[in-house]
C-alpha positions in Angstrom: 47.7 -42.5 -96.9 44.7 -40.5 -95.8 44.0 -37.0 -97.0 44.8 -35.5 -93.7 48.2 -37.3 -93.5 49.0 -35.9 -97.0 48.0 -32.4 -96.0 50.1 -32.6 -92.8 53.1 -34.0 -94.7 52.9 -31.2 -97.3 52.7 -28.6 -94.5 55.8 -30.0 -92.8 57.7 -30.1 -96.1 56.7 -26.5 -96.9 57.7 -25.3 -93.4 61.0 -27.1 -93.7 61.7 -25.5 -97.1 61.0 -22.0 -95.7 63.1 -22.7 -92.7 66.0 -23.8 -94.9 65.6 -20.6 -96.9 66.2 -18.5 -93.8 69.3 -20.5 -92.8 71.1 -19.8 -96.1 74.0 -17.3 -95.5 73.1 -13.9 -97.1 76.5 -13.8 -98.9 75.4 -16.9 -101.0 72.3 -15.0 -102.1 74.3 -12.0 -103.2 76.2 -13.9 -105.9 75.5 -12.4 -109.3 74.4 -15.7 -110.9 71.9 -16.3 -108.1 70.5 -12.8 -108.5 70.0 -13.3 -112.3 68.3 -16.7 -111.8 66.0 -15.4 -109.1 65.1 -12.4 -111.2 64.0 -14.6 -114.1 62.4 -17.4 -112.2 58.9 -15.8 -111.8 58.7 -15.1 -115.6 59.8 -18.7 -116.4 57.3 -20.2 -114.0 54.5 -18.0 -115.4 55.3 -19.0 -118.9 55.3 -22.7 -118.1 52.0 -22.3 -116.4 50.5 -20.5 -119.4 51.8 -23.2 -121.8 50.6 -26.0 -119.6 47.1 -24.5 -119.1 46.8 -23.6 -122.8 48.0 -26.8 -124.6 47.0 -29.6 -122.2 43.9 -31.4 -121.1 44.6 -34.1 -118.5 47.6 -36.0 -119.9 47.0 -35.1 -123.5 48.3 -32.2 -125.6 45.5 -30.4 -127.4 45.1 -27.5 -129.8 41.7 -25.8 -129.2 40.1 -22.4 -128.6 42.5 -21.7 -125.7 45.4 -21.5 -128.2 43.5 -19.0 -130.3 42.8 -16.9 -127.2 46.4 -16.9 -126.3 47.4 -15.7 -129.8 44.8 -12.9 -129.6 46.2 -12.0 -126.1 49.8 -11.9 -127.5 48.7 -9.6 -130.4 46.9 -7.3 -128.0 50.0 -7.2 -125.7 52.2 -6.3 -128.7 49.8 -3.5 -129.6 50.1 -2.3 -125.9 46.5 -2.8 -125.0 45.6 -2.4 -121.3 45.6 -5.7 -119.3 41.9 -5.9 -118.8 41.4 -5.5 -122.6 43.8 -8.3 -123.2 42.0 -10.6 -120.8 38.5 -9.7 -122.3 39.7 -10.2 -125.9 41.4 -13.5 -125.1 38.4 -14.8 -123.2 35.9 -13.5 -125.8 37.9 -15.2 -128.6 38.0 -18.6 -126.8 34.3 -18.3 -125.8 33.2 -17.4 -129.4 35.2 -20.3 -130.9 33.8 -22.8 -128.3 30.3 -21.5 -129.0 31.0 -22.1 -132.7 31.9 -25.7 -131.9 35.7 -25.6 -132.0 37.4 -27.0 -129.0 
């Protein structure tokens, strides 16, 4: 399959999913269980993305400077540091450890 065929197929699938979302009756979406799931879904997806990007390289699990940066970020968040400070501390920690030869 060529690249353009894959792009077009993905576009059609994305459009079909959006169209299916509009055709769901609103009363189904008002169910309490659906409301709870959709409220928690973004946090779960973000958490999985963070774990995937922190502890994997290709198809391997790794423990390197990114994990230390994540630990520093969590500590900064617990201490209620501003978001930009959290990002700078995490990136600085990972960069310093990589410069020191770890990871």
